[in-house]
N, C-alpha and C positions, 0 to 999 in steps of 0.2 A: 428342954433339950435338945440343943441343933447342934451336938456334938456326933462325930461318927469317925471311925476308924478309916483313911486310907489303904488300898494294897500293899504299901510298905510296911504297916504297923504305925503309922504317926497320927496323933490325933488333931483332928482338923475340925472347929469348932465355926460353924455359923451365924453371925449376931442374929440376925432376921431372915425373916422366909418368908414374906407375903402374899397369898392368895386369893385371887379376887373371882367368887362366881356367882351366877344367875341362876336362878329356877326360874321354869318356866310357870307359865300360870295356871295349864291344865295338869302340869304336873305336883303342884303345889299342895292338894290335899292326900294323895299316895304316898308321896316320902316323907311327909309330917307325920303320916298315920304311922308309917314305919321305922322312921328315925328318929321323931319327937322335932321338934320346932329346932332343936339345936343339933339340927341333921350335919351340918357340914362339920361337927368336932369327929363323927365316927367315919363320915363319908371322904374326908376330905385332909383335916388338920392332922388327926391319931395317923394317916399312911404318910405324909410329906415325913415324918425324920425315917419312915421303914424306905420310902423310894429314894432319897439322897442318898442313906445308906448302903442302898445296893448299888449307886451309881460309881461311890465312891469307891467302896470297895473292890470294884472292878477295874480301880486307874491308878496309877501309881500319883504321890504326890505332884509331878510337876504339872500331871496331864491336866488334873483338879482345880490347881492353883492360877495353872498359865495357860497351857495349851487348850482345854475344854473349856474353862469358866465362862465364855459367855454363848458355849451351849446347855448349861445347868438349866436354863430357865425352861428352855424347848423341851427337854429332855422332860423333866420334872412335869411339866403343864400335860405330854402327850401321855404320860403315865398315868398318870391322876384321871384324865378322861377317859382312858380306855377301861380302868375299873369299875366310873360312875358310869360308861355307857354299860355298864352289864346288870350293875347294881340299882341305879338310879338313875334310871332314862327321864330326859328331862332336866339335871342339871349341869350346866355347863361351867366348865374353866377358860374364865375370861380373861386374867393373866396372870402371872408368875413373876416374882420378884427376890431372886437371892441375892444377898450383901457378898461380898468378898468376903472368903473364908479367912479366919485367923489362923496360923501354924503358928511352932516354936520361933520362940523370938530369934534363936541360933539358926534358925533355917530361912526365918525372913532376912535378916541380914547378907544371907547366902544370896538369897535369891534378887534382893535390892543391888549386893556387887554383882553379881551377874548379869541384873540389869543394863547397869552402870557401863559395863563392859560390854554388851551387845549394842548398847547406845553408840559408843566411843567407835567401835567396829563398823556399823552403819557411817556412820558420820565419814569414817576414815575412807569405805568402801563407796560414799560419793562422791568423795573428794577426788579419789581414783580417778573416778569415771568421768568427773567436770574435767582433769587434769589429760586425761585419754582422749578425749574428745577435743579440747584445745590442741592438742599435739597431732591428731587426726586433721581439723581441722588446719594447721598450721602445713603438716604434711601436702594436702589439697592444694595448699596455697600457692606452696614451694614449687610441685607439680605442673600446674597454669602459669607460674610465671617462666620455670625453665620452658616450657612449650612454647609463650609468646617467643622469650628469647631465640629458640631457637630456629622459628619462624622466622623471625626479624633477619635474624644470620643466616637464615637461608635465602629469604629475599636479597638481601645485600651480595648475599656471592654469585646470586642468580645474575644480578646489576652488575657485578663485578666481570662475570664470564660476558655476558652480554657487550660489556665497552669492549671489551679485550677482542672481543669477537668484529665486531664493528671497526676496532681501530685494524686489526687485522687484514679488514676487506678494505678498508681504506686504502693502506698502505698498497695492499696487493692491483687496485685500480691504480694510485699515484705510477707503483711501479711501471704496469702494462703502458701508461700514458706517455712514462719519460723514455721505455723501450720504444713507443710505436712513434715517439716526437723524435728519436735518436735515428732510428731506422730509415726516417724520411728523410732526414738530413742528410745521410750516409746515400740514402740512395738518389737525392738531389744531387751529391757531391757528385758520386759516381757518374754520372749521367752528367753535370756539364763536363767535366775531367773528357770525359768520354768523345762530347760534343768538341770537347776546342784540340783534343789528339786526331780527328778524324778532317778538320778542318785543315791543319798546321802540313797533313800529308798531301790531300789534293793540291794545295796552294792557289794563287791568285788565278780566278781564269782570261786575264788577258797578262799571260808571262809575254814580257819579248826576250828572242835569244838574237 
């Protein structure tokens, strides 16, 4: 009988519990003499129910059926081996396999619904992660694009400033050239006028009276 009662008082039934054992050659005589050729019944199989019951009685149904089910094999193997090391040295537990426990149908359906909801939640969570990742990628892409546009705008602005500065300098050079030209013309006209006035005041060199 592989039925046990969990911490919450719910009956849990294991369809099958397999225990594979090995007896070393040097220990055969003593173990068989002490426990008969059917040594594995009192030393192992009769204790399986007790050890499983010990484990399940300290855990709630959810732990046995879901959270800790994958640990039952190893826990049972270790518990049996510890006992064998004391009572039958040389007898080794090679492997333990425990089938998924059976629980009342109403509770099982509830667990199936819970598992379905958990799966939906996982899918939704993963989908959210993908959406968030895509949004983050898009945000980074937008930042890169904005930086690129800002750099282009900055370069364009710098070029415009340089062009205006060049135009200003060219205008200043042109104004200075025109001013110099005007000043030179004015100086020439002034000098010519001065020379003409001086000539008129002195008169011809051989004026007859």
